[in-house]
C-alpha positions in Angstrom: 1.2 23.1 7.7 -0.2 24.0 4.3 1.6 21.7 2.0 1.4 18.0 1.5 4.6 15.9 1.4 6.0 12.4 2.0 5.5 12.6 5.8 1.9 13.6 5.4 1.4 10.9 2.8 2.6 8.3 5.3 -0.1 9.6 7.7 -2.7 9.0 4.9 -1.5 5.4 4.5 -1.6 4.9 8.3 -5.2 6.2 8.6 -6.7 3.1 7.0 -4.2 0.8 8.7 -5.4 1.9 12.1 -8.6 -0.1 11.4 -6.6 -3.3 11.7 -3.4 -2.4 13.6 -4.1 0.5 16.0 -1.0 -0.4 18.1 1.4 -0.4 15.2 -0.1 2.8 13.9 0.3 4.5 17.3 4.0 3.5 17.3 4.4 4.8 13.8 2.7 8.1 14.6 5.0 8.6 17.6 8.0 7.9 15.3 6.8 10.6 12.9 6.0 13.0 15.7 2.3 13.1 14.7 -0.9 13.1 16.7 -4.2 11.5 15.9 -5.6 15.0 15.3 -3.0 15.8 12.8 -3.6 12.4 11.1 -7.3 13.2 10.8 -6.6 16.7 9.4 -4.1 15.3 6.9 -6.5 12.6 5.8 -9.3 15.2 5.4 -7.0 17.3 3.3 -6.1 14.2 1.2 -9.8 13.4 0.7 -10.4 17.0 -0.5 -7.5 16.6 -3.0 -9.0 13.3 -4.3 -12.4 15.0 -4.9 -11.0 18.3 -6.3 -11.8 19.1 -9.9 -8.6 21.3 -10.1 -6.0 19.1 -8.5 -4.0 17.0 -11.0 -5.1 13.4 -11.7 -3.2 10.2 -12.3 0.5 10.2 -11.8 0.7 14.0 -11.7 -1.3 13.9 -8.4 1.4 11.8 -6.8 4.2 13.8 -8.3 2.6 16.9 -6.7 2.7 15.2 -3.3 5.7 12.9 -3.5 7.9 14.6 -6.1 9.0 12.9 -9.3 8.9 9.1 -9.4 12.1 7.2 -8.9 11.2 5.2 -11.9 8.5 4.6 -14.6 8.0 1.5 -16.8 5.5 0.1 -19.1 3.6 -2.9 -17.9 1.4 -4.9 -20.2 -1.9 -6.3 -18.9 -3.3 -8.4 -21.6 -3.4 -6.3 -24.7 -3.3 -3.0 -22.7 -0.1 -1.1 -22.0 -0.2 0.3 -18.5 2.3 2.5 -16.8 3.8 1.7 -13.5 5.5 4.5 -11.5 7.2 4.2 -8.1 8.7 6.4 -5.4 11.6 5.7 -3.0 10.8 3.8 0.3 9.3 5.7 3.2 11.1 5.8 6.6 8.2 3.8 8.2 8.6 0.9 5.8 12.2 0.6 4.7 12.5 -1.8 1.8 9.0 -1.0 0.5 8.2 1.6 -2.2 4.9 3.2 -3.1 3.8 2.2 -6.6 0.9 3.2 -8.9 -0.3 1.5 -12.0 -2.1 3.7 -14.6 -4.3 2.6 -17.5 -3.7 4.0 -21.0 -6.0 7.0 -20.2 -4.0 7.9 -17.1 -6.5 6.5 -14.6 -4.9 5.1 -11.5 -5.8 1.4 -11.4 -3.7 0.3 -8.4 -1.8 2.1 -5.7 0.1 0.3 -3.0 3.3 -0.6 -1.2 5.5 -3.1 -2.9 8.9 -4.7 -2.1 11.7 -2.6 -3.5 14.1 -4.2 -6.0 16.8 -6.2 -4.4 15.2 -6.3 -0.9 14.9 -9.9 0.2 11.5 -11.3 0.9 10.9 -12.2 4.5 10.8 -15.8 5.6 7.3 -17.1 5.0 7.4 -20.7 5.9 4.4 -21.0 8.1 1.2 -19.1 8.7 2.8 -17.8 11.9 5.4 -16.0 9.7 2.5 -13.9 8.3 2.8 -11.2 10.9 1.4 -7.6 10.5 3.5 -5.3 8.4 6.0 -8.1 7.5 5.1 -8.6 3.9 3.2 -7.2 0.9 0.8 -8.8 -1.6 3.6 -9.8 -4.0 5.5 -11.6 -1.2 2.4 -13.8 -0.4 1.9 -14.5 -4.1 5.5 -15.5 -4.5 5.4 -17.8 -1.5 1.9 -19.3 -1.5 1.3 -19.7 -5.3 -2.4 -20.2 -5.9 -3.8 -17.1 -4.1 -7.3 -15.9 -4.8 -7.4 -12.1 -4.7 -10.5 -10.0 -3.8 -10.9 -6.3 -3.8 -11.6 -4.8 -0.4 -14.5 -2.6 0.8 -12.5 0.5 -0.1 -9.8 1.1 -2.7 -6.9 0.8 -0.3 -7.9 -2.6 1.0 -7.2 -6.0 -0.5 -7.9 -9.5 0.6 -6.2 -12.8 -0.5 -7.4 -16.3 0.2 -4.5 -18.9 0.3 -3.7 -22.3 1.5 -1.3 -22.4 4.5 1.6 -24.8 4.5 -0.6 -27.3 6.5 -3.5 -27.0 4.0 -5.6 -24.6 6.2 -7.5 -22.0 4.3 -6.4 -18.5 5.3 -7.5 -15.0 4.4 -4.9 -12.3 4.5 -6.0 -8.7 4.8 -3.9 -5.9 3.3 -4.1 -2.1 3.4 -2.2 -0.2 0.8 -0.6 -3.6 -0.1 0.9 -4.2 3.4 -0.2 -7.2 5.4 -2.5 -6.3 8.4 -4.0 -9.6 9.6 -4.5 -13.2 8.7 -7.4 -15.4 9.8 -8.4 -19.0 9.3 -11.6 -19.7 7.3 
């Protein structure tokens, strides 16, 4: 396997998720017909791509791996015009698409899974509804309002502090924008 495609990109996303949800990741690997060894090899190849001086940067990097985006739009952030590009949902996460946001210089500022247009947000009435892989950062923002976001330890991780319906302070941990765990603080 020399190339890099949508299946392999899913393995890259799963690699970081295994830190939080090894059982879900094992199930996903089985559904993709992939082994842990293949996942490590694919991740190592992705890391070489990220560090390569010759591999394209910005959106072109993702186009080389995932093909042309399904859509591109301008997204203002303050006075800055950013570009958002997205690709069709992956089989592992139907209803979610991979999205990147690039700054004016083409630098990738954000890359994560988001809910696809027209796909209903899951029921998020209680903290018990915040189950792994059920929602993305935007879903939590829409449901819980005043959410304090924090960058994670690595670029693919994201944390959000929110008030549960009963007023309990919760921290939701996301990898590539997909909910992994929630804990009380």
